[in-house]
MMTF fields as JSON, N, C-alpha, C and O atoms, coordinates in Angstrom:
{
  "mmtfVersion": "1.0.0",
  "mmtfProducer": "UNKNOWN",
  "numBonds": 383,
  "numAtoms": 384,
  "numGroups": 96,
  "numChains": 1,
  "numModels": 1,
  "chainsPerModel": [1],
  "groupsPerChain": [96],
  "chainIdList": ["A"],
  "bondAtomList": [4, 2, 8, 6, 12, 10, 16, 14, 20, 18, 24, 22, 28, 26, 32, 30, 36, 34, 40, 38, 44, 42, 48, 46, 52, 50, 56, 54, 60, 58, 64, 62, 68, 66, 72, 70, 76, 74, 80, 78, 84, 82, 88, 86, 92, 90, 96, 94, 100, 98, 104, 102, 108, 106, 112, 110, 116, 114, 120, 118, 124, 122, 128, 126, 132, 130, 136, 134, 140, 138, 144, 142, 148, 146, 152, 150, 156, 154, 160, 158, 164, 162, 168, 166, 172, 170, 176, 174, 180, 178, 184, 182, 188, 186, 192, 190, 196, 194, 200, 198, 204, 202, 208, 206, 212, 210, 216, 214, 220, 218, 224, 222, 228, 226, 232, 230, 236, 234, 240, 238, 244, 242, 248, 246, 252, 250, 256, 254, 260, 258, 264, 262, 268, 266, 272, 270, 276, 274, 280, 278, 284, 282, 288, 286, 292, 290, 296, 294, 300, 298, 304, 302, 308, 306, 312, 310, 316, 314, 320, 318, 324, 322, 328, 326, 332, 330, 336, 334, 340, 338, 344, 342, 348, 346, 352, 350, 356, 354, 360, 358, 364, 362, 368, 366, 372, 370, 376, 374, 380, 378],
  "bondOrderList": [1, 1, 1, 1, 1, 1, 1, 1, 1, 1, 1, 1, 1, 1, 1, 1, 1, 1, 1, 1, 1, 1, 1, 1, 1, 1, 1, 1, 1, 1, 1, 1, 1, 1, 1, 1, 1, 1, 1, 1, 1, 1, 1, 1, 1, 1, 1, 1, 1, 1, 1, 1, 1, 1, 1, 1, 1, 1, 1, 1, 1, 1, 1, 1, 1, 1, 1, 1, 1, 1, 1, 1, 1, 1, 1, 1, 1, 1, 1, 1, 1, 1, 1, 1, 1, 1, 1, 1, 1, 1, 1, 1, 1, 1, 1],
  "groupList": [{"groupName": "MET", "atomNameList": ["N", "CA", "C", "O"], "elementList": ["N", "C", "C", "O"], "formalChargeList": [0, 0, 0, 0], "bondAtomList": [1, 0, 2, 1, 3, 2], "bondOrderList": [1, 1, 2], "singleLetterCode": "M", "chemCompType": "L-PEPTIDE LINKING"}, {"groupName": "THR", "atomNameList": ["N", "CA", "C", "O"], "elementList": ["N", "C", "C", "O"], "formalChargeList": [0, 0, 0, 0], "bondAtomList": [1, 0, 2, 1, 3, 2], "bondOrderList": [1, 1, 2], "singleLetterCode": "T", "chemCompType": "L-PEPTIDE LINKING"}, {"groupName": "PHE", "atomNameList": ["N", "CA", "C", "O"], "elementList": ["N", "C", "C", "O"], "formalChargeList": [0, 0, 0, 0], "bondAtomList": [1, 0, 2, 1, 3, 2], "bondOrderList": [1, 1, 2], "singleLetterCode": "F", "chemCompType": "L-PEPTIDE LINKING"}, {"groupName": "ARG", "atomNameList": ["N", "CA", "C", "O"], "elementList": ["N", "C", "C", "O"], "formalChargeList": [0, 0, 0, 0], "bondAtomList": [1, 0, 2, 1, 3, 2], "bondOrderList": [1, 1, 2], "singleLetterCode": "R", "chemCompType": "L-PEPTIDE LINKING"}, {"groupName": "GLU", "atomNameList": ["N", "CA", "C", "O"], "elementList": ["N", "C", "C", "O"], "formalChargeList": [0, 0, 0, 0], "bondAtomList": [1, 0, 2, 1, 3, 2], "bondOrderList": [1, 1, 2], "singleLetterCode": "E", "chemCompType": "L-PEPTIDE LINKING"}, {"groupName": "LEU", "atomNameList": ["N", "CA", "C", "O"], "elementList": ["N", "C", "C", "O"], "formalChargeList": [0, 0, 0, 0], "bondAtomList": [1, 0, 2, 1, 3, 2], "bondOrderList": [1, 1, 2], "singleLetterCode": "L", "chemCompType": "L-PEPTIDE LINKING"}, {"groupName": "CYS", "atomNameList": ["N", "CA", "C", "O"], "elementList": ["N", "C", "C", "O"], "formalChargeList": [0, 0, 0, 0], "bondAtomList": [1, 0, 2, 1, 3, 2], "bondOrderList": [1, 1, 2], "singleLetterCode": "C", "chemCompType": "L-PEPTIDE LINKING"}, {"groupName": "ALA", "atomNameList": ["N", "CA", "C", "O"], "elementList": ["N", "C", "C", "O"], "formalChargeList": [0, 0, 0, 0], "bondAtomList": [1, 0, 2, 1, 3, 2], "bondOrderList": [1, 1, 2], "singleLetterCode": "A", "chemCompType": "L-PEPTIDE LINKING"}, {"groupName": "LYS", "atomNameList": ["N", "CA", "C", "O"], "elementList": ["N", "C", "C", "O"], "formalChargeList": [0, 0, 0, 0], "bondAtomList": [1, 0, 2, 1, 3, 2], "bondOrderList": [1, 1, 2], "singleLetterCode": "K", "chemCompType": "L-PEPTIDE LINKING"}, {"groupName": "VAL", "atomNameList": ["N", "CA", "C", "O"], "elementList": ["N", "C", "C", "O"], "formalChargeList": [0, 0, 0, 0], "bondAtomList": [1, 0, 2, 1, 3, 2], "bondOrderList": [1, 1, 2], "singleLetterCode": "V", "chemCompType": "L-PEPTIDE LINKING"}, {"groupName": "GLN", "atomNameList": ["N", "CA", "C", "O"], "elementList": ["N", "C", "C", "O"], "formalChargeList": [0, 0, 0, 0], "bondAtomList": [1, 0, 2, 1, 3, 2], "bondOrderList": [1, 1, 2], "singleLetterCode": "Q", "chemCompType": "L-PEPTIDE LINKING"}, {"groupName": "GLY", "atomNameList": ["N", "CA", "C", "O"], "elementList": ["N", "C", "C", "O"], "formalChargeList": [0, 0, 0, 0], "bondAtomList": [1, 0, 2, 1, 3, 2], "bondOrderList": [1, 1, 2], "singleLetterCode": "G", "chemCompType": "PEPTIDE LINKING"}, {"groupName": "ASP", "atomNameList": ["N", "CA", "C", "O"], "elementList": ["N", "C", "C", "O"], "formalChargeList": [0, 0, 0, 0], "bondAtomList": [1, 0, 2, 1, 3, 2], "bondOrderList": [1, 1, 2], "singleLetterCode": "D", "chemCompType": "L-PEPTIDE LINKING"}, {"groupName": "ILE", "atomNameList": ["N", "CA", "C", "O"], "elementList": ["N", "C", "C", "O"], "formalChargeList": [0, 0, 0, 0], "bondAtomList": [1, 0, 2, 1, 3, 2], "bondOrderList": [1, 1, 2], "singleLetterCode": "I", "chemCompType": "L-PEPTIDE LINKING"}, {"groupName": "HIS", "atomNameList": ["N", "CA", "C", "O"], "elementList": ["N", "C", "C", "O"], "formalChargeList": [0, 0, 0, 0], "bondAtomList": [1, 0, 2, 1, 3, 2], "bondOrderList": [1, 1, 2], "singleLetterCode": "H", "chemCompType": "L-PEPTIDE LINKING"}, {"groupName": "SER", "atomNameList": ["N", "CA", "C", "O"], "elementList": ["N", "C", "C", "O"], "formalChargeList": [0, 0, 0, 0], "bondAtomList": [1, 0, 2, 1, 3, 2], "bondOrderList": [1, 1, 2], "singleLetterCode": "S", "chemCompType": "L-PEPTIDE LINKING"}, {"groupName": "PRO", "atomNameList": ["N", "CA", "C", "O"], "elementList": ["N", "C", "C", "O"], "formalChargeList": [0, 0, 0, 0], "bondAtomList": [1, 0, 2, 1, 3, 2], "bondOrderList": [1, 1, 2], "singleLetterCode": "P", "chemCompType": "L-PEPTIDE LINKING"}, {"groupName": "TRP", "atomNameList": ["N", "CA", "C", "O"], "elementList": ["N", "C", "C", "O"], "formalChargeList": [0, 0, 0, 0], "bondAtomList": [1, 0, 2, 1, 3, 2], "bondOrderList": [1, 1, 2], "singleLetterCode": "W", "chemCompType": "L-PEPTIDE LINKING"}],
  "groupTypeList": [0, 1, 2, 3, 4, 5, 6, 7, 8, 4, 9, 9, 10, 5, 10, 4, 11, 7, 6, 5, 11, 8, 9, 12, 12, 0, 9, 13, 12, 5, 4, 14, 7, 10, 13, 4, 15, 5, 5, 0, 5, 11, 3, 16, 3, 5, 2, 11, 5, 5, 11, 3, 11, 4, 1, 5, 1, 13, 16, 17, 15, 12, 13, 4, 8, 13, 11, 7, 12, 7, 5, 5, 9, 8, 1, 16, 5, 16, 4, 4, 15, 15, 16, 10, 16, 11, 5, 5, 12, 3, 5, 5, 11, 3, 1, 8],
  "groupIdList": [1, 2, 3, 4, 5, 6, 7, 8, 9, 10, 11, 12, 13, 14, 15, 16, 17, 18, 19, 20, 21, 22, 23, 24, 25, 26, 27, 28, 29, 30, 31, 32, 33, 34, 35, 36, 37, 38, 39, 40, 41, 42, 43, 44, 45, 46, 47, 48, 49, 50, 51, 52, 53, 54, 55, 56, 57, 58, 59, 60, 61, 62, 63, 64, 65, 66, 67, 68, 69, 70, 71, 72, 73, 74, 75, 76, 77, 78, 79, 80, 81, 82, 83, 84, 85, 86, 87, 88, 89, 90, 91, 92, 93, 94, 95, 96],
  "secStructList": [7, 7, 2, 2, 2, 2, 6, 6, 1, 3, 3, 3, 3, 1, 6, 6, 7, 7, 3, 3, 3, 3, 7, 7, 7, 3, 3, 3, 3, 6, 6, 6, 6, 3, 3, 3, 3, 3, 7, 7, 7, 7, 7, 5, 1, 6, 6, 6, 6, 1, 7, 5, 7, 7, 7, 7, 7, 3, 3, 4, 4, 4, 3, 3, 3, 3, 7, 1, 1, 3, 3, 3, 3, 7, 7, 7, 7, 7, 7, 7, 7, 7, 7, 7, 7, 7, 2, 2, 2, 2, 2, 2, 6, 7, 7, 7],
  "xCoordList": [-76.34, -76.256, -74.713, -74.086, -74.412, -72.919, -73.072, -74.159, -71.414, -71.516, -71.686, -71.86, -71.591, -72.003, -73.357, -73.72, -74.086, -75.66, -76.463, -77.521, -75.484, -75.686, -75.303, -76.176, -74.193, -73.885, -74.665, -74.227, -75.526, -76.647, -77.654, -78.11, -78.035, -79.691, -79.073, -77.875, -80.482, -80.185, -80.562, -81.427, -79.733, -79.825, -80.92, -80.874, -82.055, -83.341, -83.082, -82.671, -83.356, -83.304, -84.912, -85.796, -85.016, -86.802, -87.092, -87.794, -86.809, -87.477, -88.097, -89.279, -87.026, -87.253, -87.45, -87.353, -87.661, -87.698, -86.859, -87.213, -85.638, -84.585, -83.713, -83.33, -83.491, -82.284, -81.458, -81.516, -80.265, -78.871, -77.856, -76.776, -78.342, -77.31, -77.333, -78.142, -75.836, -75.423, -74.138, -73.372, -74.152, -73.053, -71.781, -71.644, -70.933, -69.504, -68.729, -68.37, -68.514, -67.762, -68.343, -69.462, -67.326, -67.797, -66.669, -65.502, -67.101, -65.926, -66.043, -67.123, -65.295, -65.506, -64.584, -63.494, -65.269, -64.546, -63.88, -64.689, -62.441, -62.083, -61.933, -61.955, -61.845, -61.628, -62.852, -62.814, -64.28, -65.359, -66.328, -67.542, -65.616, -66.099, -67.463, -68.35, -67.653, -68.781, -68.952, -68.176, -69.927, -69.908, -70.448, -71.554, -69.073, -69.501, -70.451, -71.586, -69.867, -70.619, -70.528, -69.391, -71.192, -71.143, -70.947, -71.405, -70.074, -69.481, -70.25, -70.848, -70.515, -71.153, -70.151, -70.138, -69.29, -68.448, -69.098, -70.117, -68.746, -68.759, -69.198, -68.44, -69.795, -69.831, -68.512, -68.062, -68.015, -66.861, -67.023, -68.055, -66.099, -66.159, -65.305, -64.119, -65.707, -64.919, -64.343, -63.151, -65.155, -64.79, -63.888, -63.202, -63.682, -62.824, -61.421, -60.448, -61.324, -60.104, -59.927, -58.806, -60.88, -60.911, -61.317, -61.677, -61.043, -61.552, -63.09, -63.817, -63.534, -64.837, -65.476, -64.777, -66.777, -67.288, -67.249, -66.752, -67.813, -67.742, -68.329, -69.387, -67.849, -68.257, -69.189, -69.179, -70.29, -71.168, -71.336, -71.591, -71.114, -70.942, -72.272, -72.833, -72.535, -73.887, -73.735, -73.82, -73.515, -73.586, -74.386, -75.578, -73.996, -74.629, -76.103, -77.139, -76.064, -77.334, -78.088, -79.25, -77.878, -78.933, -79.578, -80.439, -79.111, -80.104, -81.138, -80.984, -82.523, -83.947, -84.166, -84.366, -84.066, -84.618, -83.62, -83.132, -83.564, -82.743, -83.74, -83.946, -84.551, -85.379, -84.451, -83.278, -85.65, -85.299, -84.146, -83.172, -84.596, -84.167, -83.205, -82.342, -83.559, -83.271, -82.649, -82.857, -82.029, -81.802, -82.581, -82.21, -83.422, -83.495, -83.355, -83.769, -82.61, -81.671, -82.426, -83.15, -82.047, -82.608, -81.9, -82.331, -80.271, -79.172, -79.675, -80.73, -79.341, -79.661, -79.333, -78.496, -79.894, -79.288, -78.09, -78.031, -77.081, -75.766, -76.509, -77.556, -75.781, -75.813, -75.434, -74.445, -76.251, -75.484, -74.481, -74.741, -73.283, -72.33, -72.391, -72.64, -72.117, -72.225, -71.401, -70.555, -71.826, -71.481, -69.931, -69.662, -69.02, -67.865, -67.714, -68.279, -66.617, -66.583, -65.965, -65.271, -66.308, -66.233, -64.842, -63.998, -64.606, -62.853, -62.345, -61.247, -63.363, -63.063, -62.598, -61.571, -63.968, -63.393, -62.367, -61.725, -61.959, -60.781, -59.443, -58.512, -59.285, -58.491, -58.106, -56.998, -59.557, -59.443, -59.078, -58.583, -59.386, -59.303, -60.384, -60.365, -61.465, -62.632, -63.58, -64.806, -62.808, -63.847, -63.525, -62.578, -64.584, -64.644, -64.374, -64.843],
  "yCoordList": [-61.789, -63.355, -64.077, -64.105, -64.471, -64.831, -66.124, -66.686, -66.82, -67.741, -69.04, -70.08, -68.81, -69.845, -70.205, -71.381, -69.296, -69.538, -70.029, -70.653, -69.469, -70.323, -71.443, -72.222, -72.047, -73.736, -74.145, -75.284, -73.986, -74.453, -74.875, -76.013, -74.131, -74.433, -75.568, -75.816, -76.508, -77.17, -76.597, -75.755, -77.214, -76.957, -78.009, -79.202, -77.266, -78.112, -77.628, -76.488, -78.602, -78.584, -78.294, -78.893, -77.394, -76.776, -77.982, -78.837, -78.152, -79.151, -80.18, -80.46, -81.005, -82.488, -82.197, -83.193, -81.299, -81.459, -82.173, -82.478, -82.4, -83.196, -82.228, -81.092, -82.892, -82.151, -82.815, -84.028, -81.759, -81.994, -82.162, -82.719, -81.516, -81.389, -79.863, -79.023, -79.791, -78.144, -77.862, -78.621, -76.74, -76.068, -76.458, -76.644, -76.528, -76.756, -75.392, -74.759, -75.012, -73.814, -72.86, -72.942, -71.87, -70.907, -70.306, -70.144, -70.057, -69.172, -67.538, -66.994, -67.081, -65.439, -64.981, -65.477, -63.773, -63.183, -61.864, -60.98, -61.617, -61.117, -59.459, -58.318, -59.707, -58.23, -57.373, -56.146, -58.317, -57.64, -57.931, -57.731, -58.382, -58.771, -59.141, -58.45, -60.466, -61.252, -62.645, -63.197, -63.476, -64.727, -65.318, -65.301, -65.822, -66.513, -67.739, -67.755, -68.989, -70.04, -70.959, -71.002, -71.573, -72.459, -73.918, -74.438, -74.439, -75.68, -76.782, -76.367, -77.993, -79.009, -80.214, -80.812, -80.308, -81.542, -82.94, -83.061, -84.136, -84.817, -86.307, -86.248, -87.075, -87.678, -88.625, -89.084, -88.81, -89.395, -91.063, -91.553, -91.788, -92.863, -93.712, -93.381, -94.952, -95.687, -94.391, -94.169, -93.859, -92.986, -92.034, -91.631, -91.486, -90.697, -91.271, -90.552, -92.673, -93.448, -93.471, -93.729, -93.238, -93.611, -91.868, -91.543, -91.131, -89.749, -89.697, -90.48, -88.563, -88.635, -88.441, -88.443, -88.319, -88.485, -86.47, -85.404, -86.801, -85.602, -83.943, -84.028, -82.796, -81.993, -81.492, -81.694, -80.688, -79.937, -78.66, -78.175, -78.022, -76.466, -75.687, -75.787, -74.879, -74.027, -72.741, -71.885, -72.39, -70.922, -69.674, -69.89, -68.775, -68.094, -67.701, -67.557, -67.564, -67.115, -68.138, -67.866, -69.511, -70.646, -70.557, -71.348, -69.726, -69.609, -68.776, -67.645, -69.493, -68.797, -67.843, -66.635, -68.674, -67.97, -68.563, -69.679, -67.644, -68.049, -67.876, -66.701, -68.806, -69.038, -68.751, -68.411, -69.082, -69.222, -70.605, -70.575, -71.848, -72.944, -73.615, -74.441, -73.006, -73.715, -72.898, -71.685, -73.309, -72.695, -73.24, -74.353, -72.739, -72.951, -72.725, -71.733, -73.877, -73.645, -74.62, -75.613, -74.062, -74.334, -75.276, -75.941, -75.279, -76.526, -77.445, -77.689, -78.375, -79.801, -80.75, -80.365, -81.899, -82.686, -83.47, -83.768, -83.923, -84.797, -85.917, -86.5, -86.075, -87.7, -88.408, -88.247, -89.602, -90.77, -91.535, -91.703, -91.965, -92.462, -94.238, -94.797, -94.703, -96.34, -96.668, -95.942, -97.756, -98.518, -98.842, -99.302, -98.607, -99.036, -100.245, -100.433, -101.255, -102.514, -102.416, -101.477, -103.279, -103.15, -103.32, -103.613, -103.099, -102.968, -104.281, -104.518, -105.494, -106.848, -107.428, -107.98, -106.997, -107.629, -107.017, -107.637, -105.678, -105.137, -105.675, -105.858, -105.955, -106.468, -108.134, -108.554, -108.886, -110.385, -110.239, -111.107, -109.277, -109.058, -109.485, -109.792, -109.446, -109.941, -108.7, -108.703, -107.873, -106.419, -106.691, -107.233, -106.146, -106.053, -105.614, -106.073],
  "zCoordList": [3.352, 3.654, 3.458, 2.399, 4.354, 4.457, 3.889, 3.752, 3.396, 2.712, 3.222, 2.586, 4.875, 5.812, 5.55, 5.563, 5.324, 5.741, 4.371, 4.294, 3.183, 1.717, 1.817, 1.434, 2.23, 2.299, 3.366, 3.531, 4.203, 4.853, 3.93, 4.032, 3.082, 2.135, 1.667, 1.527, 1.347, 0.012, -1.167, -1.407, -1.918, -3.871, -4.187, -3.887, -4.941, -5.46, -7.005, -7.219, -8.13, -9.335, -9.395, -8.782, -10.151, -10.559, -11.434, -10.895, -12.314, -13.474, -12.996, -13.196, -12.101, -11.641, -10.287, -9.569, -9.794, -8.297, -7.262, -6.123, -7.865, -7.222, -6.173, -6.451, -4.965, -3.827, -4.419, -4.617, -4.892, -5.254, -4.172, -4.369, -2.679, -1.604, -1.557, -1.953, -0.76, -0.286, -1.1, -1.694, -0.959, -1.546, -0.76, 0.449, -1.717, -0.874, -1.106, -0.113, -2.118, -2.592, -3.638, -4.143, -3.9, -4.881, -5.777, -5.42, -6.77, -7.675, -7.715, -7.946, -7.564, -7.427, -8.445, -8.73, -9.062, -10.217, -9.493, -9.212, -9.144, -8.091, -9.143, -8.682, -10.042, -10.736, -10.756, -10.839, -10.652, -10.707, -9.369, -9.338, -8.414, -7.104, -7.074, -6.574, -7.726, -8.241, -8.361, -9.142, -7.673, -7.266, -8.944, -9.485, -9.412, -10.932, -10.647, -11.123, -9.692, -9.474, -8.422, -7.951, -7.988, -6.746, -7.312, -8.329, -6.272, -6.53, -6.02, -5.028, -6.233, -5.281, -5.856, -6.932, -4.621, -4.676, -4.868, -4.188, -5.69, -5.87, -4.741, -3.773, -4.668, -3.292, -3.401, -4.451, -2.155, -2.083, -2.063, -1.603, -2.512, -2.748, -1.823, -1.819, -0.865, -0.247, 0.868, 1.084, 1.302, 2.407, 2.113, 3.052, 0.846, 0.047, -0.008, -0.234, 0.215, -0.286, -1.803, -2.242, -2.592, -4.137, -4.939, -6.07, -3.734, -4.496, -4.508, -3.897, -5.365, -4.99, -6.957, -7.97, -6.853, -7.987, -8.702, -8.337, -9.453, -10.445, -9.805, -9.181, -9.897, -9.281, -9.917, -11.131, -9.343, -10.302, -9.942, -8.84, -11.301, -11.108, -11.719, -12.811, -10.571, -10.693, -11.073, -10.192, -12.265, -12.672, -11.852, -11.634, -11.522, -10.71, -11.514, -10.866, -12.854, -13.735, -13.617, -13.919, -13.215, -13.629, -11.773, -11.388, -11.052, -9.548, -9.908, -10.368, -9.641, -10.133, -8.585, -8.468, -7.749, -6.19, -4.936, -4.76, -4.362, -2.614, -1.785, -1.48, -1.236, 0.013, 1.324, 1.474, 2.295, 3.732, 3.96, 4.713, 3.037, 3.495, 2.524, 2.822, 1.004, -0.318, -1.399, -1.358, -2.213, -3.464, -4.754, -5.126, -5.364, -6.576, -7.83, -8.43, -8.393, -9.705, -11.079, -11.002, -11.989, -13.264, -14.022, -14.964, -13.311, -13.577, -14.002, -13.417, -15.073, -15.722, -14.543, -13.727, -14.394, -13.698, -13.971, -15.164, -13.251, -13.538, -14.539, -14.259, -15.69, -15.695, -15.056, -14.341, -15.146, -14.17, -15.228, -16.419, -14.555, -14.922, -14.549, -13.481, -15.651, -15.716, -14.222, -13.702, -13.795, -12.239, -12.619, -13.729, -11.739, -12.215, -11.322, -10.245, -12.125, -11.589, -9.596, -9.206, -8.894, -7.533, -7.26, -8.108, -5.875, -5.811, -5.872, -6.377, -5.199, -5.202, -6.737, -7.131, -7.462, -9.165, -9.686, -10.534, -9.324, -10.091, -9.522, -10.307, -8.114, -7.587, -8.335, -8.668, -8.438, -8.731, -10.596, -11.314, -10.861, -12.552, -13.399, -14.591, -12.454, -13.359, -14.213, -14.326, -14.65, -14.842, -16.574, -17.144, -17.002, -18.478, -19.438, -20.48]
}
């Protein structure tokens, strides 16, 4: 399997059955020539102008099954962060 084929698969968290998205990158241990983890970049904020959300790291040991269309993982779901004040609120100084 190539990296491109791996990136085309949906990542599904087993406990909740939640679709987490698709793999964006991987971390490789060059000394042992092994994949250490898969990386899923956070969602872009305001078309990427305000950066991205937190990157989800999935250790290779957390992968339960690689299927034809999906990767099944036992990695816990990322915690929901509290909503940030909107751009307009920050510009007008209406933050709490």
